[in-house]
C-alpha positions as CSV (number, residue, x, y, z in Angstrom):
1,X,-0.2,-0.2,-0.5
2,X,1.6,3.1,-1.4
3,X,1.0,5.9,1.3
4,X,1.5,9.7,1.3
5,X,1.4,12.9,3.9
6,X,0.5,15.9,1.8
7,X,0.1,19.2,4.0
8,X,-1.3,22.4,2.9
9,X,0.1,25.6,5.4
10,X,-0.6,29.1,5.0
11,X,-0.8,31.6,7.6
12,X,-4.8,31.1,8.1
13,X,-4.9,27.8,7.4
14,X,-3.4,24.3,7.9
15,X,-4.9,21.5,6.3
16,X,-3.4,17.8,6.6
17,X,-4.6,14.7,4.1
18,X,-3.3,11.2,4.2
19,X,-3.3,9.8,0.8
20,X,-3.5,6.0,0.4
21,X,-3.4,4.0,-2.6
22,X,-4.6,7.6,-4.3
23,X,-7.4,8.2,-2.0
24,X,-7.6,10.9,0.4
25,X,-8.4,8.0,3.9
26,X,-7.9,11.2,6.0
27,X,-8.1,14.6,6.6
28,X,-7.1,17.0,9.4
29,X,-8.1,21.1,9.6
30,X,-6.8,23.5,11.9
31,X,-7.4,27.3,11.5
32,X,-4.8,30.0,13.7
33,X,-8.2,31.7,14.8
34,X,-9.5,28.1,16.2
35,X,-6.5,25.8,17.2
36,X,-7.9,22.6,18.9
37,X,-7.1,21.9,22.2
38,X,-7.2,18.1,22.7
39,X,-4.3,17.3,24.6
40,X,-3.8,20.3,26.2
41,X,-3.2,20.6,30.2
42,X,-4.8,22.8,32.6
43,X,-5.2,24.3,35.9
44,X,-9.0,24.1,36.7
45,X,-11.4,24.6,39.7
46,X,-14.1,22.6,40.3
47,X,-17.5,24.6,40.0
48,X,-19.9,21.7,39.9
49,X,-20.1,18.2,41.0
50,X,-23.3,15.7,39.8
51,X,-23.7,13.0,42.3
52,X,-26.5,11.5,40.0
53,X,-24.8,11.4,37.0
54,X,-21.1,10.9,38.9
55,X,-19.4,13.6,37.2
56,X,-18.5,17.3,38.0
57,X,-18.4,20.5,35.8
58,X,-14.5,22.0,35.6
59,X,-14.0,25.9,34.4
60,X,-10.5,25.1,32.6
61,X,-11.2,29.1,31.0
62,X,-13.2,28.2,28.0
63,X,-17.0,29.5,27.0
64,X,-18.2,26.2,28.2
65,X,-17.0,24.4,31.2
66,X,-15.7,21.0,30.6
67,X,-16.8,17.6,31.9
68,X,-15.1,15.3,33.7
69,X,-16.5,11.4,34.5
70,X,-15.7,9.8,38.0
71,X,-14.0,7.3,36.1
72,X,-11.5,10.1,34.4
73,X,-10.5,10.8,38.3
74,X,-6.6,9.6,39.3
75,X,-6.3,8.6,42.9
76,X,-3.0,8.3,44.1
77,X,-1.9,5.4,45.5
78,X,0.4,3.9,48.4
79,X,3.6,2.6,47.3
80,X,2.4,-0.8,48.5
81,X,-0.7,-0.7,46.5
82,X,1.5,0.6,43.4
83,X,4.1,-2.5,43.9
84,X,1.0,-4.7,43.7
85,X,-0.2,-3.7,40.1
86,X,3.2,-2.9,38.8
87,X,2.7,-4.4,35.0
88,X,6.3,-5.7,34.5
89,X,5.9,-8.2,36.7
90,X,3.0,-9.5,34.4
91,X,2.0,-8.9,30.8
92,X,-0.1,-6.2,30.9
93,X,-3.5,-5.8,28.7
94,X,-2.4,-4.5,25.2
95,X,-3.4,-1.0,23.8
96,X,-6.1,-0.5,21.5
97,X,-5.5,1.8,18.4
98,X,-7.2,4.8,18.0
99,X,-7.3,8.2,16.3
100,X,-3.8,9.5,17.1
101,X,-3.7,13.1,15.7
102,X,-7.2,13.3,17.4
103,X,-6.8,13.3,20.9
104,X,-3.1,14.7,21.6
105,X,-1.0,12.2,20.0
106,X,-2.3,9.1,22.2
107,X,-3.1,6.1,19.5
108,X,-4.7,4.4,22.1
109,X,-8.0,4.2,23.5
110,X,-9.1,6.5,26.7
111,X,-9.4,3.4,28.9
112,X,-7.1,1.2,28.2
113,X,-4.5,1.4,30.5
114,X,-7.0,3.5,33.5
115,X,-7.4,2.2,37.0
116,X,-10.5,0.5,37.1
117,X,-13.8,2.8,39.3
118,X,-13.1,1.6,42.3
119,X,-16.7,2.2,44.0
120,X,-16.0,5.9,45.4
121,X,-18.3,8.1,44.5
122,X,-17.6,11.5,42.5
123,X,-18.7,13.2,45.5
124,X,-15.8,12.0,47.8
125,X,-13.4,12.9,45.5
126,X,-14.2,16.3,44.5
127,X,-15.5,19.5,46.3
128,X,-16.8,22.7,44.7
129,X,-14.1,25.0,44.6
130,X,-11.4,22.3,44.1
131,X,-8.3,23.2,42.2
132,X,-7.2,20.3,39.7
133,X,-5.0,19.6,36.8
134,X,-6.7,18.1,33.9
135,X,-5.9,17.5,30.1
136,X,-8.7,17.5,27.6
137,X,-9.3,13.9,26.0
138,X,-11.7,15.4,23.9
139,X,-12.5,18.5,21.6
140,X,-16.3,20.5,22.4
141,X,-18.5,19.0,19.9
142,X,-21.6,21.0,18.4
143,X,-23.1,22.4,22.6
144,X,-21.2,19.6,24.6
145,X,-18.3,20.7,25.9
146,X,-14.6,19.4,26.6
147,X,-14.2,16.4,28.5
148,X,-11.7,16.0,30.1
149,X,-9.4,13.5,32.3
150,X,-7.0,13.3,35.2
151,X,-5.0,10.4,34.3
152,X,-2.4,12.6,31.9
153,X,-0.8,11.2,29.0
154,X,2.5,12.8,26.9
155,X,3.0,11.6,23.5
156,X,6.7,11.0,22.1
157,X,7.2,9.9,18.5
158,X,7.9,6.2,19.6
159,X,5.9,6.6,23.5
160,X,3.5,7.9,25.3
161,X,4.0,8.6,28.8
162,X,1.2,8.5,31.6
163,X,2.5,9.8,34.7
164,X,-0.8,8.1,36.5
165,X,0.2,4.7,35.8
166,X,2.3,2.0,36.7
167,X,2.1,0.0,33.5
168,X,3.5,-0.8,30.3
169,X,2.0,-1.5,27.0
170,X,2.5,-1.9,23.3
171,X,0.6,-1.1,20.2
172,X,-1.8,-4.4,19.1
173,X,-0.5,-3.0,15.8
174,X,2.9,-4.2,16.4
175,X,1.8,-8.0,15.6
176,X,5.7,-9.8,16.2
177,X,5.5,-11.4,19.4
178,X,9.1,-11.4,19.8
179,X,9.4,-8.0,19.0
180,X,6.8,-7.1,21.3
181,X,8.2,-9.2,23.9
182,X,11.7,-6.6,23.4
183,X,9.9,-3.8,23.6
184,X,8.2,-4.7,26.8
185,X,11.3,-6.1,28.8
186,X,13.1,-2.6,27.7
187,X,10.2,-0.4,28.7
188,X,10.1,-2.7,32.2
189,X,13.9,-2.2,32.4
190,X,14.2,1.4,31.8
191,X,10.6,3.3,33.0
192,X,10.4,5.4,36.1
193,X,8.9,3.3,39.1
194,X,5.5,3.9,39.8
195,X,5.2,5.5,35.6
196,X,3.3,3.9,32.9
197,X,4.5,3.8,29.4
198,X,2.6,3.1,26.3
199,X,4.9,1.6,22.7
200,X,3.8,2.9,19.7
201,X,3.6,1.7,16.4
202,X,6.2,3.8,15.3
203,X,8.8,2.1,17.9
204,X,8.7,-1.4,16.3
205,X,12.4,-1.7,15.1
206,X,13.5,1.2,17.1
207,X,16.6,0.6,19.8
208,X,16.8,1.1,23.9
209,X,18.9,4.0,23.7
210,X,16.4,6.2,21.5
211,X,14.0,4.7,24.0
212,X,15.8,6.2,27.1
213,X,16.3,9.7,26.0
214,X,12.5,9.8,24.7
215,X,11.8,8.4,28.3
216,X,14.2,11.0,29.8
217,X,12.6,13.8,27.8
218,X,8.8,13.3,28.7
219,X,9.7,12.8,32.4
220,X,11.5,15.9,32.4
221,X,8.5,17.8,30.4
222,X,6.3,16.0,32.7
223,X,8.7,17.7,35.7
224,X,8.0,20.7,34.5
225,X,4.3,20.7,33.7
226,X,4.3,20.1,37.7
227,X,6.0,23.6,38.5
228,X,4.0,25.4,36.3
229,X,1.0,24.4,37.8
230,X,2.5,25.4,41.3
231,X,2.3,28.9,41.1
232,X,-0.5,28.9,38.5
233,X,-3.6,30.6,38.6
234,X,-7.0,29.3,38.0
235,X,-8.2,28.6,35.8
236,X,-4.8,28.5,33.2
237,X,-3.1,26.7,30.7
238,X,-0.2,25.0,31.4
239,X,0.8,22.9,28.4
240,X,-0.2,23.5,25.0
241,X,-0.5,20.0,22.6
242,X,1.8,20.8,19.2
243,X,0.3,22.6,16.4
244,X,-1.5,20.7,13.6
245,X,1.8,20.3,11.3
246,X,3.9,18.3,13.7
247,X,1.7,16.2,15.5
248,X,0.9,14.9,11.9
249,X,4.5,14.5,11.5
250,X,4.8,12.8,15.1
251,X,1.5,10.6,14.7
252,X,0.9,9.9,10.5
253,X,4.5,10.3,9.3
254,X,5.1,6.5,9.7
255,X,7.1,3.9,8.1
256,X,4.3,3.2,5.9
257,X,4.2,6.5,4.5
258,X,6.5,6.4,1.3
259,X,6.6,10.4,1.3
260,X,5.6,13.8,3.2
261,X,4.9,16.7,1.0
262,X,4.5,20.5,2.3
263,X,4.1,23.7,0.6
264,X,5.5,26.2,2.9
265,X,9.1,26.6,3.1
266,X,8.9,27.5,6.9
267,X,6.7,24.8,7.8
268,X,9.2,22.4,5.7
269,X,12.3,23.8,8.0
270,X,10.3,23.4,10.9
271,X,9.5,19.9,9.8
272,X,13.1,18.7,8.7
273,X,14.3,20.3,12.4
274,X,12.0,17.8,14.5
275,X,12.4,14.8,12.1
276,X,16.5,15.5,12.8
277,X,16.0,15.4,16.1
278,X,13.4,12.3,16.9
279,X,13.3,10.6,13.0
280,X,16.1,10.8,11.2
281,X,15.9,7.8,9.0
282,X,12.4,9.6,7.7
283,X,14.1,13.2,7.0
284,X,15.1,12.3,3.3
285,X,11.4,11.8,2.0
286,X,10.2,15.3,3.3
287,X,9.8,17.4,0.1
288,X,9.1,20.8,-0.3
289,X,6.4,21.6,-3.2
290,X,7.7,24.3,-5.6
291,X,5.2,24.0,-8.3
292,X,3.0,27.2,-9.4
293,X,-0.8,25.3,-9.0
294,X,-1.7,24.6,-5.0
295,X,-0.7,21.7,-3.5
296,X,-4.5,20.2,-3.0
297,X,-5.3,20.6,-6.7
298,X,-1.7,19.0,-7.7
299,X,-2.6,16.3,-5.6
300,X,-6.8,16.3,-6.5
301,X,-7.6,16.7,-2.5
302,X,-9.4,20.1,-3.1
303,X,-12.0,17.5,-5.3
304,X,-12.0,14.9,-2.7
305,X,-12.9,17.8,0.1
306,X,-15.9,18.9,-1.7
307,X,-17.3,15.2,-2.4
308,X,-16.6,14.7,1.4
309,X,-19.4,18.4,1.7
310,X,-21.8,16.5,-0.8
311,X,-24.8,14.4,0.7
312,X,-25.3,12.3,-2.5
313,X,-22.2,10.4,-3.4
314,X,-22.0,8.5,-7.0
315,X,-20.7,5.0,-7.4
316,X,-18.9,3.8,-10.3
317,X,-21.9,1.1,-11.2
318,X,-24.1,4.4,-11.3
319,X,-25.5,3.4,-8.2
320,X,-25.4,6.2,-5.2
321,X,-25.5,6.8,-1.8
322,X,-26.8,9.6,0.9
323,X,-25.5,10.8,4.1
324,X,-27.6,12.4,6.0
325,X,-26.5,13.7,9.6
326,X,-28.3,15.0,12.8
327,X,-27.1,15.7,16.2
328,X,-28.0,12.3,17.4
329,X,-27.3,9.9,14.7
330,X,-26.2,9.6,10.8
331,X,-28.5,7.7,8.0
332,X,-27.1,6.2,5.3
333,X,-28.8,5.1,2.1
334,X,-28.1,3.1,-0.3
335,X,-29.6,3.1,-4.1
336,X,-29.4,1.4,-7.5
337,X,-29.6,4.6,-9.2
338,X,-29.0,4.1,-12.9
339,X,-27.5,0.6,-12.6
340,X,-29.7,-1.9,-14.2
341,X,-27.6,-5.1,-13.8
342,X,-27.0,-8.0,-16.6
343,X,-29.1,-11.0,-15.2
344,X,-31.0,-10.9,-12.0
345,X,-32.4,-8.4,-9.6
346,X,-31.0,-10.2,-6.5
347,X,-27.6,-9.8,-8.1
348,X,-27.6,-5.9,-8.8
349,X,-28.5,-5.8,-5.8
350,X,-26.0,-7.4,-3.8
351,X,-22.9,-6.0,-6.4
352,X,-24.6,-2.3,-5.4
353,X,-24.3,-3.1,-1.9
354,X,-21.1,-3.9,-2.0
355,X,-19.9,-1.8,-3.9
356,X,-21.5,1.1,-1.8
357,X,-19.6,-0.8,1.4
358,X,-16.2,0.2,0.5
359,X,-17.5,4.1,-0.1
360,X,-19.3,4.2,3.2
361,X,-16.3,3.0,5.1
362,X,-14.1,5.4,3.0
363,X,-16.7,8.6,3.8
364,X,-17.2,7.7,7.6
365,X,-13.5,7.7,7.9
366,X,-13.3,10.7,5.7
367,X,-15.5,12.6,7.1
368,X,-15.2,11.6,10.4
369,X,-18.1,10.6,11.6
370,X,-19.3,9.2,14.9
371,X,-21.9,8.2,17.2
372,X,-24.9,5.9,16.1
373,X,-24.9,5.2,12.1
374,X,-27.6,3.5,10.3
375,X,-27.3,2.3,7.3
376,X,-30.0,1.2,4.8
377,X,-29.0,-0.7,2.4
378,X,-31.6,-2.1,-0.8
379,X,-33.1,-4.9,0.5
380,X,-31.9,-8.5,-0.5
381,X,-33.8,-12.1,0.1
382,X,-31.1,-14.6,0.8
383,X,-29.7,-14.8,4.3
384,X,-26.3,-15.5,2.2
385,X,-26.0,-12.0,0.8
386,X,-26.6,-10.2,3.5
387,X,-24.2,-12.1,5.7
388,X,-21.6,-10.9,2.6
389,X,-22.7,-7.4,3.0
390,X,-22.6,-7.6,7.0
391,X,-18.6,-9.6,6.4
392,X,-17.9,-6.8,3.8
393,X,-18.6,-3.8,5.8
394,X,-16.4,-5.1,8.8
395,X,-13.5,-5.9,6.8
396,X,-13.8,-2.5,5.0
397,X,-13.4,-0.4,8.7
398,X,-10.6,-2.9,9.7
399,X,-7.6,0.3,8.9
400,X,-9.9,2.4,10.5
401,X,-8.4,4.2,13.9
402,X,-11.9,4.9,15.3
403,X,-13.3,2.3,17.3
404,X,-16.7,0.8,15.8
405,X,-19.1,-1.9,16.7
406,X,-21.0,-3.2,13.8
407,X,-24.3,-5.4,14.4
408,X,-26.0,-7.8,12.2
409,X,-28.4,-6.8,9.1
410,X,-31.8,-6.7,10.3
411,X,-34.6,-8.6,8.2
412,X,-35.4,-4.7,6.8
413,X,-32.0,-4.5,5.5
414,X,-30.8,-1.7,8.2
415,X,-27.3,-2.3,10.4
416,X,-26.8,-0.6,13.0
417,X,-23.2,0.7,14.0
418,X,-21.1,3.3,16.1
419,X,-18.3,4.6,15.7
420,X,-16.3,6.5,18.1
421,X,-16.5,10.6,18.1
422,X,-13.4,12.0,19.1
423,X,-13.7,15.6,17.3
424,X,-16.1,17.3,15.1
425,X,-16.5,16.2,11.3
426,X,-15.6,17.7,8.3
427,X,-19.1,19.2,7.7
428,X,-18.7,20.6,11.4
429,X,-15.8,22.3,10.7
430,X,-16.2,23.6,7.1
431,X,-19.5,24.3,7.6
432,X,-22.3,26.3,9.4
433,X,-25.9,26.3,9.7
434,X,-27.6,28.1,6.9
435,X,-29.6,31.1,7.1
436,X,-31.2,30.7,4.1
437,X,-33.4,27.9,5.5
438,X,-33.3,28.8,9.0
439,X,-30.9,26.0,10.1
440,X,-32.6,23.2,8.1
441,X,-29.4,22.3,5.5
442,X,-25.6,23.8,5.6
443,X,-23.8,26.4,3.8
444,X,-19.8,26.6,3.4
445,X,-19.0,28.7,6.5
446,X,-18.3,32.7,5.5
447,X,-14.5,31.7,6.8
448,X,-14.1,29.0,4.2
449,X,-15.3,31.0,1.1
450,X,-12.9,33.9,2.3
451,X,-10.3,31.3,1.8
452,X,-11.5,30.1,-1.6
453,X,-11.2,33.3,-2.7
454,X,-7.5,33.5,-1.2
455,X,-6.4,30.4,-2.6
456,X,-8.2,31.0,-6.0
457,X,-6.1,34.8,-6.1
458,X,-3.4,32.2,-5.2
459,X,-3.9,29.9,-7.8
460,X,-4.1,32.9,-10.8
461,X,-1.0,34.0,-9.7
462,X,0.6,34.6,-12.9
463,X,-2.2,36.9,-14.1
464,X,-2.7,38.9,-11.0
465,X,1.0,39.7,-10.4
466,X,1.5,43.4,-9.9
467,X,-1.8,44.0,-11.3
468,X,-5.5,45.5,-9.5
469,X,-8.3,43.4,-8.7
470,X,-11.5,43.4,-7.9
471,X,-13.3,40.4,-6.2
472,X,-17.6,40.9,-5.9
473,X,-18.6,38.6,-2.7
474,X,-21.8,38.6,-0.4
475,X,-21.8,41.7,2.0
476,X,-21.1,39.3,4.8
477,X,-18.0,37.6,2.9
478,X,-16.8,41.1,2.0
479,X,-17.2,42.4,6.0
480,X,-14.9,39.7,7.1
481,X,-12.3,40.3,4.1
482,X,-12.6,43.6,6.2
483,X,-12.2,42.8,9.7
484,X,-11.4,39.3,10.8
485,X,-9.6,38.3,7.3
486,X,-7.7,41.3,6.8
487,X,-4.4,40.1,7.8
488,X,-4.7,37.6,5.4
489,X,-6.0,39.1,2.8
490,X,-3.3,41.5,3.1
491,X,-0.4,38.3,3.4
492,X,-1.7,37.7,-0.4
493,X,-1.7,41.3,-1.4
494,X,2.2,40.9,-0.7
495,X,2.6,37.6,-2.3
496,X,0.9,38.5,-5.6
497,X,2.2,42.5,-5.4
498,X,-1.2,43.0,-6.2
499,X,-3.9,45.7,-5.1
500,X,-7.0,43.7,-3.9
501,X,-10.6,45.1,-3.6
502,X,-13.2,43.7,-2.0
503,X,-16.8,44.5,-2.8
504,X,-20.0,43.9,-1.7
505,X,-23.1,42.6,-3.8
506,X,-26.4,41.7,-2.5
507,X,-27.1,39.8,-5.5
508,X,-24.6,37.0,-4.9
509,X,-25.5,34.0,-2.9
510,X,-22.9,33.8,0.0
511,X,-21.1,30.7,-1.8
512,X,-20.7,32.8,-4.9
513,X,-17.8,35.0,-5.5
514,X,-16.3,36.8,-8.9
515,X,-13.1,38.0,-9.6
516,X,-11.8,40.3,-11.7
517,X,-8.7,42.2,-12.8
518,X,-9.4,46.2,-12.8
519,X,-8.0,48.3,-16.4
520,X,-5.2,50.6,-14.7
521,X,-5.5,54.4,-15.0
């Protein structure tokens, strides 16, 4: 399997695409005005304890209080207890792969190495007004605040450090038992007392010296975090996770990725410095995109993003699927469309359903859809064919880092499944509720349109260089250019050595705009 990591980086937005066999498998977007907080560590204050829910709300300085479950609260143990649970005395449970870049770089499930809930109620663990050190486990999603934990994890290139655990785990993606045993023995020998580590997938074949160096680094980082938290005010940010570019390098740039291509020279040099320190063997696989064509256009990614925002997705056979997301669940409908088959109806339906399975698994991963998902396949009479479709869906989601649970197909042709929700979907990031239809549908956000205009200007750099350019846009888009996105527009003007004027046009739809050259005086 060939894989590439393509990064489109500029002053206003960074987009990261993991491309597998020519298809965009995963997409991540981070805007300078709205940087993610997953993995950040805060000193917060408990504002409310809810015994009925066995949870608490904690003020960490965000608009909404963060949510803390009782099972996510670390209870310090004495030395005798620590000795009894030390995993280096026995085989610890293995870690489960999970979305790496989405939760601060830790590619393992949230509860894999947590102490089991011992029955002590939350009202006996926390009091209102209490100050605690917490880490964001999940970004705020929709109307929900961030989910936090007191079980801190500090991810590195090869290891994830867990200062509140005394266990060693090895990623299940490392399948060779001899190698698993070697890695576990090394970490049990070098880890500090009463501390835990997870050996990441990228660590396969890595020598002891690198583990020792990385272990020392994250241990010192933890000491620094503790010192900062002692004198910090409440609420306050104690530690900020890496930006999306370096997170992508750390978590996605593995041996399976053939190369990394980025279009920003400044970010390119930053990546080279990072790889020189943590992964010198991959440094030669980093490339700077220097072509005139925008990098996402050159690799066909821009088209895939537009496709990921569409409700209807056409299949090669002529069938299609429709994806509708609500607050509670996502519904996917499979239809034969223009496909009429060759032999009989049952065969036509089976072929369409099997083709839809591959596209559904791809779209779930690309769009990062989570929660409850209901798939309405075309009805099949034969039980054997239903089993084929269920097995195909299970196989197609195998590579997905987000954990899913798939139930067997019902008599109505429905498959119910769940997929772990770790962050907002691509649609939620790039779109906003439509004010034309009172929230019944979605439009691209004004910020997204602004950035499309800026990319369009850069795309026509040769024509616009040193000239006067007029952009006609919807009044709300024009207002954003003269307010929040003024700096981004000025940077593009400098790049083009051009004067770009933005004029509002009431007759234009929010998503439409026109760009034209002005005659020189």
